[in-house]
N, C-alpha and C positions, 0 to 999 in steps of 0.2 A: 246594227245590233248583231252580236254573235249568237252562237247556237244555244247558249244557256241563259240568255237574257241580260248579258252585260252590255250596257249602253255606252260605256266608256271604252273605246278601242285603244286608246293611248295610255292605259293605266300602267302602273309600275309593277304589275303582277309578275312573279317569277314562274308562275304556272303556265303551261301551254294552253290549257283549256279555260283559264280564267276562273279558277275555283277558289279564289280568296273569299273571305267572309263578306266583303263589300259587294262581290259580284253575284252572289246567290240571293235571289229575291226570297222573301219569307213565304211567298205563295207556293214555292216549289217544295219546301220542307214539309213532310206529312206530319200531322199532329200526333202526339203520343196518346194512345188510348189506354186507360187504366180501368180494368173491370172492377165494378163495385159489387161485393158479395157481402151479404149480411152475415155476421159471425154466428148467429143462432140458426141459420138455415140448415135443415137436415134433408138429405135426399133419401127417399125410401125406395127400395127395390124389392120386388117379389122374387127375383132370381137368387139362387144360392150360388155363391162363388165356388169355383172348383176346389178350393182349399178347405172348404168346410166339410167336416166329417159327419157321418150319420151316427145314430145311437150306438151305444156299446153293446157288444155281443155278450149275452148272458147265458148262452148254452142252448137256446132254441132259435129256430128259423135260421139255421146256418147257411142255407143256400142263398137267401136274401142278403145276409151280412157279407158272405163270401163275395158275391157279385159287386156289392157296393164298395167293399174294401179293395177289390181288384181294380175297379174304376178309379178310386182315389189314388192308389199307388201308380196307376198308369198316367194319371194327370200330373203326378209329381215326377214322372219318368224314373220310377223305382221298381216297376213290376218285373223287369228282367232279372232282378236279384232273387225272385221267388223260384227260379229254375236254374240259376247258374251257380257253379262252385267257384271258389276263389281261384284266381289265376295261379298257376304253379310256377315257382321259381326254382331253377335247378340249383342244387347245393354248390356253393363256391362261386355262383354267378354274382357278379358285382356290377350289373348293368343298371345304371341309374334310372333309365326309363321304365324298366320292368319293376323296380322297387317303388317308383312313384305310382305306377299303374296299380300295384298291389295295395298301396296305401289309400289310393282313391277308391278302389273297390271295397276295402274294409270300411271306410267311412260311409259310403253309400249303403252298404249292407247293414251297418249299424243303424242308419236312419230308417231304412225299410223295416227292419226288425222292430224298432221301437215305435214306429207308426202302427204296426200291427198290434203290438202289446198295448199301446194306448187305446186301441179300439176294443179291447177286451174289458169285461167287468173285473173288478178287483180280485174276486176269488179265482177267476181264470188266469188273471195276470200272475198271481202267485204260483200257479201250477206251471205255466209255460215260460216264465222269465228266465229260466236256466238254459234254454235252448241257445246253441252257439251261433246260429246264423238264421237269417230270414228264411232261407230255404228249409232248414230243419223245422223251424217253427210252423211254417205254412203247411208242410207235409204232415206234421204231427196233428195239426188241427183238422186237416182233410181226412186223415185216417180215422180219427175219433168221431167226428161229427158227420161225415158223409156216410159212414157205416151206420150210425144211429139213424140217419135220415132214410137209408135203405130199409132198415128194420121197421121203421114207422110206416113206410109205404107198403111193406109186406103185411103188416098188421092190418092196415086199412083195407088192402085188397082182400085179405082173408075175411074180414068182417063183411065186406061187400058180397063175397061169394058164400057166406054163411058157414065158414069154418070155425070150429071151436076145438082147440087142442088137437089139431090134425084130423078132425073128423067133421063131416058135414052134419047138419042138424038132424038128418034122417038116420045117422049112425054109421054110414059107410065111411071107410077110411079114404082119405083124400088120394092116396097113392092108388088105391083100387079103382076109384072113380076115374082118375086120370088114365089108368091103363084101359078102362072100358072105352073111353073116348078115342084113344090112340089106336086101338086095334080095329 
């Protein structure tokens, strides 16, 4: 008997190892396994895929929306377009690699900008859709809503300290009281 189970050593095989159909016993060939899956089976998962976006930004809770959108764009590998300007090509330059790089950058910037716009409520979408790049859009949103968030924090701090129109409840000017504490 040879090494693969062929009992006939004088066969007319042209193969050196004796691999003709007659020489391979059926016990050596592994059976084919076909998985059976019911067509109506549904797999439920409590995890949210990285591609699923959060709720649309309606003008409040900017910090939360900002962080969620930044995470979403990072997962899509588009967050770098929030800080980058388009690559510059020198006038008269006919370098195919730089032209292709610019085209790829413009496409990715377009995707990033529209992912952000898609995360805005329709009324805000109409206001910000005219921005030329993702960077311009992102900076514009930050200027508008981070400033408002700062104003809200100052208002809350003033209420906490008892300020009303720049005065404490006892009538002292806030600047006078601060000067008293600092001297």
